[in-house]
BASE-294341 format. One record per atom (N, C-alpha, C): y, z, x; chain; residue in three letters; atom name; residue number from 1. Coordinates in pm, 1 decimal. Layout:
<atoms>
- Y, Z, X, A, Ala, CA, NUM
...
</atoms>
This chain:
<atoms>
- -963.0, 1389.5, -495.4, A, Unk, N, 1
- -923.1, 1317.5, -377.0, A, Unk, CA, 1
- -1037.3, 1225.7, -333.6, A, Unk, C, 1
- -1003.2, 1110.2, -288.9, A, Unk, N, 2
- -1102.6, 1013.6, -242.7, A, Unk, CA, 2
- -1118.5, 1022.7, -92.2, A, Unk, C, 2
- -1238.3, 991.3, -44.0, A, Unk, N, 3
- -1264.8, 995.1, 98.8, A, Unk, CA, 3
- -1290.6, 853.8, 149.6, A, Unk, C, 3
- -1210.2, 813.3, 247.2, A, Unk, N, 4
- -1222.7, 680.2, 306.2, A, Unk, CA, 4
- -1239.2, 695.0, 456.6, A, Unk, C, 4
- -1351.1, 646.1, 507.0, A, Unk, N, 5
- -1375.9, 647.4, 651.2, A, Unk, CA, 5
- -1296.4, 537.7, 720.2, A, Unk, C, 5
- -1284.3, 551.4, 851.5, A, Unk, N, 6
- -1217.2, 448.9, 930.8, A, Unk, CA, 6
- -1301.7, 322.1, 938.1, A, Unk, C, 6
- -1235.3, 208.4, 944.2, A, Unk, N, 7
- -1302.2, 80.0, 962.0, A, Unk, CA, 7
- -1368.0, 76.7, 1099.7, A, Unk, C, 7
- -1486.8, 19.2, 1105.0, A, Unk, N, 8
- -1556.7, 4.1, 1232.5, A, Unk, CA, 8
- -1520.0, -126.1, 1302.7, A, Unk, C, 8
- -1450.2, -213.5, 1233.5, A, Unk, N, 9
- -1409.9, -341.1, 1291.6, A, Unk, CA, 9
- -1526.1, -434.7, 1318.9, A, Unk, C, 9
- -1636.3, -414.4, 1250.5, A, Unk, N, 10
- -1756.9, -492.0, 1280.7, A, Unk, CA, 10
- -1753.7, -631.6, 1218.7, A, Unk, C, 10
- -1676.0, -648.7, 1112.9, A, Unk, N, 11
- -1670.2, -775.4, 1039.3, A, Unk, CA, 11
- -1808.5, -822.4, 994.9, A, Unk, C, 11
- -1905.9, -734.4, 999.7, A, Unk, N, 12
- -2043.3, -769.0, 968.0, A, Unk, CA, 12
- -2066.9, -811.3, 825.2, A, Unk, C, 12
- -1982.2, -770.2, 734.6, A, Unk, N, 13
- -2006.7, -800.4, 593.9, A, Unk, CA, 13
- -1894.9, -881.5, 529.5, A, Unk, C, 13
- -1809.1, -939.9, 608.7, A, Unk, N, 14
- -1698.6, -1016.4, 552.4, A, Unk, CA, 14
- -1750.0, -1130.1, 464.8, A, Unk, C, 14
- -1850.9, -1200.6, 510.5, A, Unk, N, 15
- -1901.5, -1314.1, 433.0, A, Unk, CA, 15
- -1969.3, -1270.0, 303.8, A, Unk, C, 15
- -2030.9, -1153.0, 304.2, A, Unk, N, 16
- -2098.6, -1106.0, 183.1, A, Unk, CA, 16
- -2006.0, -1028.1, 90.8, A, Unk, C, 16
- -1892.9, -982.9, 143.4, A, Unk, N, 17
- -1800.6, -904.3, 62.5, A, Unk, CA, 17
- -1839.5, -759.6, 47.4, A, Unk, C, 17
- -1937.9, -716.3, 121.4, A, Unk, N, 18
- -1983.3, -577.4, 115.0, A, Unk, CA, 18
- -1961.5, -510.1, 248.9, A, Unk, C, 18
- -1905.7, -392.0, 245.3, A, Unk, N, 19
- -1879.7, -315.7, 367.3, A, Unk, CA, 19
- -2005.3, -238.0, 407.5, A, Unk, C, 19
- -2020.8, -218.9, 537.6, A, Unk, N, 20
- -2136.1, -143.5, 587.8, A, Unk, CA, 20
- -2116.4, 7.0, 571.6, A, Unk, C, 20
- -1994.3, 50.3, 543.6, A, Unk, N, 21
- -1964.7, 192.6, 524.8, A, Unk, CA, 21
- -1972.8, 223.5, 375.9, A, Unk, C, 21
- -2043.3, 328.3, 343.4, A, Unk, N, 22
- -2060.7, 366.8, 203.0, A, Unk, CA, 22
- -1984.1, 496.4, 176.7, A, Unk, C, 22
- -1867.0, 479.4, 117.3, A, Unk, N, 23
- -1782.4, 592.2, 81.2, A, Unk, CA, 23
- -1702.9, 553.3, -43.1, A, Unk, C, 23
- -1595.2, 622.5, -70.9, A, Unk, N, 24
- -1518.1, 595.7, -192.1, A, Unk, CA, 24
- -1444.1, 462.2, -189.7, A, Unk, C, 24
- -1435.7, 398.0, -75.7, A, Unk, N, 25
- -1362.3, 272.0, -65.8, A, Unk, CA, 25
- -1427.1, 160.5, -147.0, A, Unk, C, 25
- -1556.7, 163.7, -163.6, A, Unk, N, 26
- -1621.7, 56.1, -239.6, A, Unk, CA, 26
- -1570.4, 51.4, -383.1, A, Unk, C, 26
- -1551.5, 166.0, -445.5, A, Unk, N, 27
- -1496.5, 170.1, -581.0, A, Unk, CA, 27
- -1351.4, 127.0, -585.6, A, Unk, C, 27
- -1275.7, 168.2, -485.1, A, Unk, N, 28
- -1134.7, 128.8, -477.6, A, Unk, CA, 28
- -1124.1, -22.8, -463.1, A, Unk, C, 28
- -1207.8, -79.2, -377.7, A, Unk, N, 29
- -1207.6, -225.0, -358.6, A, Unk, CA, 29
- -1234.9, -298.5, -489.0, A, Unk, C, 29
- -1333.5, -254.0, -562.4, A, Unk, N, 30
- -1366.5, -319.6, -689.3, A, Unk, CA, 30
- -1250.4, -309.0, -787.6, A, Unk, C, 30
- -1186.3, -191.6, -793.6, A, Unk, N, 31
- -1070.6, -174.9, -881.5, A, Unk, CA, 31
- -957.8, -269.4, -840.8, A, Unk, C, 31
- -936.6, -286.0, -710.9, A, Unk, N, 32
- -830.4, -373.7, -663.6, A, Unk, CA, 32
- -860.8, -519.7, -695.0, A, Unk, C, 32
- -985.0, -559.6, -680.9, A, Unk, N, 33
- -1024.2, -697.4, -713.6, A, Unk, CA, 33
- -1000.1, -724.4, -862.7, A, Unk, C, 33
- -1026.2, -626.7, -947.2, A, Unk, N, 34
- -1009.4, -642.5, -1092.1, A, Unk, CA, 34
- -864.5, -633.7, -1138.1, A, Unk, C, 34
- -776.5, -579.7, -1055.6, A, Unk, N, 35
- -636.9, -555.8, -1093.6, A, Unk, CA, 35
- -554.2, -684.0, -1089.4, A, Unk, C, 35
- -448.9, -685.2, -1168.9, A, Unk, N, 36
- -349.4, -792.4, -1163.1, A, Unk, CA, 36
- -233.5, -753.9, -1071.3, A, Unk, C, 36
- -205.6, -624.4, -1067.1, A, Unk, N, 37
- -94.2, -570.9, -989.4, A, Unk, CA, 37
- -146.7, -459.4, -899.3, A, Unk, C, 37
- -98.9, -458.7, -775.2, A, Unk, N, 38
- -135.2, -353.9, -680.1, A, Unk, CA, 38
- -6.8, -291.7, -626.9, A, Unk, C, 38
- -1.3, -160.4, -631.3, A, Unk, N, 39
- 113.8, -86.7, -580.0, A, Unk, CA, 39
- 69.5, -9.1, -457.3, A, Unk, C, 39
- 132.8, -37.9, -345.9, A, Unk, N, 40
- 110.2, 38.5, -224.0, A, Unk, CA, 40
- 218.9, 144.9, -216.6, A, Unk, C, 40
- 180.2, 270.6, -222.6, A, Unk, N, 41
- 275.2, 380.9, -216.6, A, Unk, CA, 41
- 240.6, 467.5, -96.6, A, Unk, C, 41
- 341.5, 497.1, -16.7, A, Unk, N, 42
- 316.7, 575.6, 104.2, A, Unk, CA, 42
- 438.0, 658.4, 141.0, A, Unk, C, 42
- 412.1, 781.5, 185.3, A, Unk, N, 43
- 521.2, 852.8, 251.3, A, Unk, CA, 43
- 544.8, 785.3, 385.9, A, Unk, C, 43
- 663.9, 799.1, 436.9, A, Unk, N, 44
- 698.4, 740.0, 565.4, A, Unk, CA, 44
- 698.8, 848.0, 671.8, A, Unk, C, 44
- 619.0, 826.6, 775.1, A, Unk, N, 45
- 614.2, 917.2, 889.1, A, Unk, CA, 45
- 654.5, 838.3, 1012.2, A, Unk, C, 45
- 754.6, 884.3, 1084.0, A, Unk, N, 46
- 802.0, 816.8, 1205.0, A, Unk, CA, 46
- 827.2, 668.2, 1179.5, A, Unk, C, 46
- 893.1, 640.1, 1067.8, A, Unk, N, 47
- 940.2, 507.1, 1028.5, A, Unk, CA, 47
- 831.8, 408.3, 987.9, A, Unk, C, 47
- 710.3, 452.5, 963.2, A, Unk, N, 48
- 608.6, 358.4, 916.3, A, Unk, CA, 48
- 515.1, 426.2, 815.9, A, Unk, C, 48
- 420.6, 348.5, 764.0, A, Unk, N, 49
- 328.9, 399.3, 661.9, A, Unk, CA, 49
- 239.6, 509.5, 718.7, A, Unk, C, 49
- 182.7, 585.7, 629.9, A, Unk, N, 50
- 94.0, 694.0, 671.7, A, Unk, CA, 50
- -35.9, 639.5, 730.6, A, Unk, C, 50
- -102.2, 720.0, 809.0, A, Unk, N, 51
- -231.6, 682.5, 864.8, A, Unk, CA, 51
- -335.1, 655.6, 756.2, A, Unk, C, 51
- -327.3, 732.0, 648.0, A, Unk, N, 52
- -420.7, 711.7, 537.0, A, Unk, CA, 52
- -403.0, 572.9, 475.7, A, Unk, C, 52
- -278.6, 529.6, 460.6, A, Unk, N, 53
- -252.8, 396.1, 405.2, A, Unk, CA, 53
- -306.4, 289.1, 499.0, A, Unk, C, 53
- -283.8, 305.0, 628.3, A, Unk, N, 54
- -332.7, 206.6, 725.1, A, Unk, CA, 54
- -485.3, 201.6, 723.8, A, Unk, C, 54
- -550.6, 315.7, 714.3, A, Unk, N, 55
- -696.9, 318.8, 706.7, A, Unk, CA, 55
- -745.8, 243.2, 583.4, A, Unk, C, 55
- -679.5, 264.5, 469.9, A, Unk, N, 56
- -718.7, 195.2, 347.2, A, Unk, CA, 56
- -700.1, 44.5, 362.6, A, Unk, C, 56
- -587.8, 2.5, 420.5, A, Unk, N, 57
- -563.2, -140.7, 439.6, A, Unk, CA, 57
- -670.3, -201.7, 529.9, A, Unk, C, 57
- -704.7, -133.3, 637.9, A, Unk, N, 58
- -809.3, -184.2, 727.4, A, Unk, CA, 58
- -940.8, -204.8, 653.2, A, Unk, C, 58
- -969.2, -119.8, 558.2, A, Unk, N, 59
- -1095.4, -126.9, 484.7, A, Unk, CA, 59
- -1095.3, -232.9, 375.1, A, Unk, C, 59
- -985.1, -304.2, 355.5, A, Unk, N, 60
- -979.7, -411.1, 255.5, A, Unk, CA, 60
- -1045.3, -539.9, 304.4, A, Unk, C, 60
- -1082.1, -544.6, 430.5, A, Unk, N, 61
- -1134.1, -667.2, 492.0, A, Unk, CA, 61
- -1243.1, -736.4, 410.5, A, Unk, C, 61
- -1345.1, -667.0, 361.6, A, Unk, N, 62
- -1452.5, -739.3, 291.0, A, Unk, CA, 62
- -1407.6, -815.1, 166.0, A, Unk, C, 62
- -1300.4, -770.1, 102.6, A, Unk, N, 63
- -1254.6, -833.0, -22.2, A, Unk, CA, 63
- -1118.6, -899.8, -7.6, A, Unk, C, 63
- -1068.4, -914.2, 114.2, A, Unk, N, 64
- -932.7, -965.4, 135.6, A, Unk, CA, 64
- -909.1, -1099.4, 67.7, A, Unk, C, 64
- -1007.3, -1186.0, 68.0, A, Unk, N, 65
- -991.1, -1318.3, 6.1, A, Unk, CA, 65
- -977.8, -1311.2, -145.0, A, Unk, C, 65
- -1018.6, -1199.6, -201.5, A, Unk, N, 66
- -1009.4, -1181.9, -346.6, A, Unk, CA, 66
- -884.3, -1104.1, -387.9, A, Unk, C, 66
- -799.3, -1073.3, -292.2, A, Unk, N, 67
- -680.1, -993.7, -320.6, A, Unk, CA, 67
- -551.0, -1073.4, -310.6, A, Unk, C, 67
- -561.6, -1204.2, -291.8, A, Unk, N, 68
- -440.2, -1283.0, -269.0, A, Unk, CA, 68
- -376.2, -1337.2, -396.2, A, Unk, C, 68
- -434.3, -1309.2, -511.9, A, Unk, N, 69
- -376.6, -1357.9, -637.2, A, Unk, CA, 69
- -315.3, -1244.3, -719.7, A, Unk, C, 69
- -273.5, -1139.8, -651.2, A, Unk, N, 70
- -217.7, -1021.2, -716.9, A, Unk, CA, 70
- -67.1, -1015.4, -695.4, A, Unk, C, 70
- 0.5, -939.7, -780.9, A, Unk, N, 71
- 140.4, -905.1, -758.6, A, Unk, CA, 71
- 142.1, -770.5, -686.9, A, Unk, C, 71
- 220.8, -761.4, -581.8, A, Unk, N, 72
- 227.7, -639.6, -500.2, A, Unk, CA, 72
- 365.8, -577.1, -508.0, A, Unk, C, 72
- 367.5, -444.7, -519.1, A, Unk, N, 73
- 489.4, -365.1, -513.9, A, Unk, CA, 73
- 469.8, -258.5, -406.8, A, Unk, C, 73
- 579.9, -217.4, -344.2, A, Unk, N, 74
- 576.2, -112.2, -243.2, A, Unk, CA, 74
- 663.7, 3.9, -290.5, A, Unk, C, 74
- 612.2, 124.5, -279.1, A, Unk, N, 75
- 687.9, 245.9, -307.2, A, Unk, CA, 75
- 684.0, 333.5, -182.9, A, Unk, C, 75
- 801.1, 371.9, -134.5, A, Unk, N, 76
- 809.2, 455.0, -14.7, A, Unk, CA, 76
- 890.4, 580.3, -44.0, A, Unk, C, 76
- 847.5, 690.8, 12.8, A, Unk, N, 77
- 929.9, 811.8, 11.9, A, Unk, CA, 77
- 950.9, 852.3, 156.7, A, Unk, C, 77
- 1073.6, 895.1, 187.0, A, Unk, N, 78
- 1107.1, 928.1, 324.8, A, Unk, CA, 78
- 1213.2, 1037.0, 329.5, A, Unk, C, 78
- 1208.2, 1116.8, 433.1, A, Unk, N, 79
- 1311.3, 1218.3, 453.8, A, Unk, CA, 79
- 1443.2, 1153.7, 493.4, A, Unk, C, 79
- 1437.1, 1038.1, 553.2, A, Unk, N, 80
- 1555.6, 969.1, 602.8, A, Unk, CA, 80
- 1649.3, 929.2, 488.9, A, Unk, C, 80
- 1775.9, 919.9, 521.3, A, Unk, N, 81
- 1873.1, 866.9, 426.2, A, Unk, CA, 81
- 1912.0, 723.5, 462.6, A, Unk, C, 81
- 1841.3, 666.8, 561.4, A, Unk, N, 82
- 1873.4, 534.4, 614.4, A, Unk, CA, 82
- 1762.6, 436.1, 578.2, A, Unk, C, 82
- 1788.4, 351.0, 480.9, A, Unk, N, 83
- 1687.4, 254.0, 436.2, A, Unk, CA, 83
- 1641.9, 163.1, 549.6, A, Unk, C, 83
- 1731.5, 128.7, 639.2, A, Unk, N, 84
- 1697.3, 40.8, 751.5, A, Unk, CA, 84
- 1587.4, 101.4, 839.3, A, Unk, C, 84
- 1581.0, 233.4, 845.3, A, Unk, N, 85
- 1479.5, 298.1, 928.0, A, Unk, CA, 85
- 1338.5, 279.5, 871.2, A, Unk, C, 85
- 1327.6, 235.0, 746.3, A, Unk, N, 86
- 1197.2, 211.1, 684.0, A, Unk, CA, 86
- 1147.4, 68.8, 705.8, A, Unk, C, 86
- 1223.1, -12.2, 775.9, A, Unk, N, 87
- 1184.6, -151.6, 798.0, A, Unk, CA, 87
- 1047.7, -167.1, 865.1, A, Unk, C, 87
- 1009.5, -80.6, 961.8, A, Unk, N, 88
- 874.0, -94.6, 1017.4, A, Unk, CA, 88
- 763.9, -79.8, 911.6, A, Unk, C, 88
- 784.7, 6.0, 813.6, A, Unk, N, 89
- 686.0, 22.8, 706.5, A, Unk, CA, 89
- 677.9, -103.4, 621.3, A, Unk, C, 89
- 793.6, -158.9, 589.3, A, Unk, N, 90
- 798.1, -283.5, 510.9, A, Unk, CA, 90
- 726.5, -393.7, 589.0, A, Unk, C, 90
- 754.8, -404.0, 718.4, A, Unk, N, 91
- 691.4, -507.1, 801.8, A, Unk, CA, 91
- 540.0, -489.5, 807.0, A, Unk, C, 91
- 494.5, -366.4, 813.4, A, Unk, N, 92
- 349.8, -338.4, 817.5, A, Unk, CA, 92
- 280.7, -392.9, 692.8, A, Unk, C, 92
- 336.0, -362.7, 576.2, A, Unk, N, 93
- 273.3, -408.4, 452.2, A, Unk, CA, 93
- 292.1, -558.1, 430.3, A, Unk, C, 93
- 407.3, -609.7, 468.5, A, Unk, N, 94
- 426.2, -755.0, 458.8, A, Unk, CA, 94
- 330.3, -828.3, 552.5, A, Unk, C, 94
- 301.8, -770.1, 665.5, A, Unk, N, 95
- 204.5, -829.6, 757.6, A, Unk, CA, 95
- 68.2, -841.0, 693.7, A, Unk, C, 95
- 27.2, -737.3, 621.5, A, Unk, N, 96
- -99.8, -743.6, 549.4, A, Unk, CA, 96
- -96.7, -855.5, 446.1, A, Unk, C, 96
- 10.5, -860.4, 365.3, A, Unk, N, 97
- 20.2, -964.1, 262.9, A, Unk, CA, 97
- 14.9, -1103.0, 325.6, A, Unk, C, 97
- 83.1, -1120.7, 435.9, A, Unk, N, 98
- 81.9, -1248.9, 506.0, A, Unk, CA, 98
- -59.5, -1286.5, 547.4, A, Unk, C, 98
- -133.8, -1191.1, 596.8, A, Unk, N, 99
- -272.0, -1217.3, 642.1, A, Unk, CA, 99
- -362.4, -1264.6, 529.1, A, Unk, C, 99
- -337.5, -1217.5, 407.4, A, Unk, N, 100
- -424.3, -1257.3, 296.3, A, Unk, CA, 100
- -365.9, -1372.8, 215.7, A, Unk, C, 100
- -250.5, -1423.1, 257.7, A, Unk, N, 101
- -194.3, -1541.3, 191.9, A, Unk, CA, 101
- -99.5, -1513.8, 77.9, A, Unk, C, 101
- -44.2, -1395.2, 70.6, A, Unk, N, 102
- 55.5, -1363.5, -31.2, A, Unk, CA, 102
- 193.0, -1380.1, 33.2, A, Unk, C, 102
- 279.4, -1458.8, -32.3, A, Unk, N, 103
- 408.5, -1490.5, 28.0, A, Unk, CA, 103
- 502.9, -1372.3, 37.0, A, Unk, C, 103
- 509.8, -1290.2, -67.2, A, Unk, N, 104
- 599.5, -1174.9, -62.4, A, Unk, CA, 104
- 564.9, -1076.9, -173.2, A, Unk, C, 104
- 614.4, -956.3, -155.8, A, Unk, N, 105
- 597.1, -853.4, -257.0, A, Unk, CA, 105
- 692.9, -880.3, -373.5, A, Unk, C, 105
- 663.9, -821.3, -487.9, A, Unk, N, 106
- 748.1, -840.1, -606.9, A, Unk, CA, 106
- 864.2, -741.2, -610.8, A, Unk, C, 106
- 851.1, -630.8, -539.0, A, Unk, N, 107
- 959.7, -533.0, -538.4, A, Unk, CA, 107
- 928.6, -416.7, -446.9, A, Unk, C, 107
- 1035.8, -349.3, -404.4, A, Unk, N, 108
- 1023.6, -232.4, -316.6, A, Unk, CA, 108
- 1113.3, -122.6, -371.3, A, Unk, C, 108
- 1060.9, -1.4, -374.2, A, Unk, N, 109
- 1140.4, 115.8, -407.4, A, Unk, CA, 109
- 1146.1, 203.1, -282.5, A, Unk, C, 109
- 1267.8, 237.4, -242.1, A, Unk, N, 110
- 1289.1, 326.2, -128.2, A, Unk, CA, 110
- 1333.6, 462.2, -180.6, A, Unk, C, 110
- 1244.6, 558.3, -174.3, A, Unk, N, 111
- 1278.1, 694.8, -215.0, A, Unk, CA, 111
- 1327.2, 772.1, -94.5, A, Unk, C, 111
- 1456.7, 766.0, -71.6, A, Unk, N, 112
- 1516.5, 829.6, 46.8, A, Unk, CA, 112
- 1552.5, 975.7, 18.6, A, Unk, C, 112
- 1579.5, 1050.0, 125.5, A, Unk, N, 113
- 1620.4, 1191.4, 117.0, A, Unk, CA, 113
- 1515.5, 1277.6, 47.7, A, Unk, C, 113
- 1389.8, 1247.4, 69.7, A, Unk, N, 114
- 1280.3, 1322.4, 7.5, A, Unk, CA, 114
- 1201.3, 1394.2, 115.9, A, Unk, C, 114
- 1263.8, 1495.3, 174.4, A, Unk, N, 115
- 1201.6, 1566.3, 285.9, A, Unk, CA, 115
- 1096.4, 1667.2, 239.6, A, Unk, C, 115
- 1119.1, 1727.0, 125.1, A, Unk, N, 116
- 1027.9, 1830.1, 75.2, A, Unk, CA, 116
- 967.3, 1787.4, -57.5, A, Unk, C, 116
- 856.8, 1847.5, -91.1, A, Unk, N, 117
- 789.7, 1817.4, -217.2, A, Unk, CA, 117
- 886.7, 1833.9, -334.7, A, Unk, C, 117
- 889.7, 1736.5, -420.6, A, Unk, N, 118
- 973.3, 1740.4, -539.5, A, Unk, CA, 118
- 1113.6, 1686.6, -522.0, A, Unk, C, 118
- 1158.8, 1669.1, -398.6, A, Unk, N, 119
- 1295.7, 1620.3, -376.3, A, Unk, CA, 119
- 1317.0, 1478.4, -428.2, A, Unk, C, 119
- 1211.9, 1400.0, -437.8, A, Unk, N, 120
- 1225.6, 1264.1, -488.9, A, Unk, CA, 120
- 1278.2, 1265.7, -632.8, A, Unk, C, 120
- 1253.5, 1375.4, -702.9, A, Unk, N, 121
- 1300.6, 1387.2, -841.2, A, Unk, CA, 121
- 1452.1, 1388.5, -852.4, A, Unk, C, 121
- 1522.9, 1406.1, -741.5, A, Unk, N, 122
- 1668.5, 1405.2, -740.3, A, Unk, CA, 122
- 1724.0, 1266.7, -706.1, A, Unk, C, 122
- 1636.3, 1172.8, -677.9, A, Unk, N, 123
- 1679.8, 1037.8, -643.4, A, Unk, CA, 123
- 1668.5, 949.7, -768.4, A, Unk, C, 123
- 1770.1, 958.4, -853.1, A, Unk, N, 124
- 1766.3, 885.7, -979.8, A, Unk, CA, 124
- 1756.7, 735.3, -960.6, A, Unk, C, 124
- 1819.4, 683.2, -858.1, A, Unk, N, 125
- 1813.8, 539.6, -832.3, A, Unk, CA, 125
- 1669.5, 493.9, -808.4, A, Unk, C, 125
- 1597.2, 564.9, -722.5, A, Unk, N, 126
- 1458.2, 528.5, -693.1, A, Unk, CA, 126
- 1370.4, 544.6, -816.8, A, Unk, C, 126
- 1389.7, 651.9, -891.5, A, Unk, N, 127
- 1309.3, 674.8, -1011.5, A, Unk, CA, 127
- 1335.6, 566.4, -1115.9, A, Unk, C, 127
- 1461.8, 531.8, -1135.2, A, Unk, N, 128
- 1496.2, 426.4, -1232.2, A, Unk, CA, 128
- 1441.9, 291.1, -1188.3, A, Unk, C, 128
- 1450.6, 262.6, -1059.8, A, Unk, N, 129
- 1399.5, 135.2, -1009.2, A, Unk, CA, 129
- 1248.2, 126.7, -1028.9, A, Unk, C, 129
- 1177.0, 233.1, -999.4, A, Unk, N, 130
- 1032.2, 234.9, -1020.1, A, Unk, CA, 130
- 999.2, 219.6, -1168.4, A, Unk, C, 130
- 1075.4, 284.9, -1253.8, A, Unk, N, 131
- 1055.0, 274.8, -1398.3, A, Unk, CA, 131
- 1073.5, 130.9, -1445.6, A, Unk, C, 131
- 1178.7, 64.8, -1396.9, A, Unk, N, 132
- 1205.4, -73.5, -1436.4, A, Unk, CA, 132
- 1094.6, -167.2, -1386.9, A, Unk, C, 132
- 1046.7, -145.7, -1266.6, A, Unk, N, 133
- 934.4, -226.2, -1218.5, A, Unk, CA, 133
- 815.5, -209.3, -1311.2, A, Unk, C, 133
- 787.1, -85.9, -1347.2, A, Unk, N, 134
- 674.5, -57.4, -1435.7, A, Unk, CA, 134
- 687.7, -124.5, -1571.2, A, Unk, C, 134
- 808.0, -126.2, -1625.1, A, Unk, N, 135
- 831.5, -190.7, -1754.5, A, Unk, CA, 135
- 807.5, -340.8, -1747.4, A, Unk, C, 135
- 835.0, -399.3, -1633.9, A, Unk, N, 136
- 824.7, -544.2, -1619.7, A, Unk, CA, 136
- 686.1, -593.6, -1577.7, A, Unk, C, 136
- 595.7, -503.6, -1557.5, A, Unk, N, 137
- 459.9, -543.6, -1517.1, A, Unk, CA, 137
- 379.8, -581.4, -1639.6, A, Unk, C, 137
</atoms>
């Protein structure tokens, strides 16, 4: 498991591309800069992304300008059976993409009815959609 501290909001290292916090995020940032495709995957809590995902997004600030030439996919799992209820999560991640100059994500998988561990394995539609996205990357 990786450990990521909360962003201090200092913007002190935006111009240098180096964060003042030294934790596992520095390695994640470098991997993201080197990647062609980035997949944001999050469980949905109270209709939006997890706190851990939001913390990670906040910590992308030092390298944000280097992340706008990537293809982005979103994967969500939720207990809900209502895809519309996940719209706040979609808006949250699209807001990030908008801030860094990416027009839109390449695809979204909604893993609905996944209240307990392993239940996503019964959602063949979501699994097949994720598989097809993976094949096309």
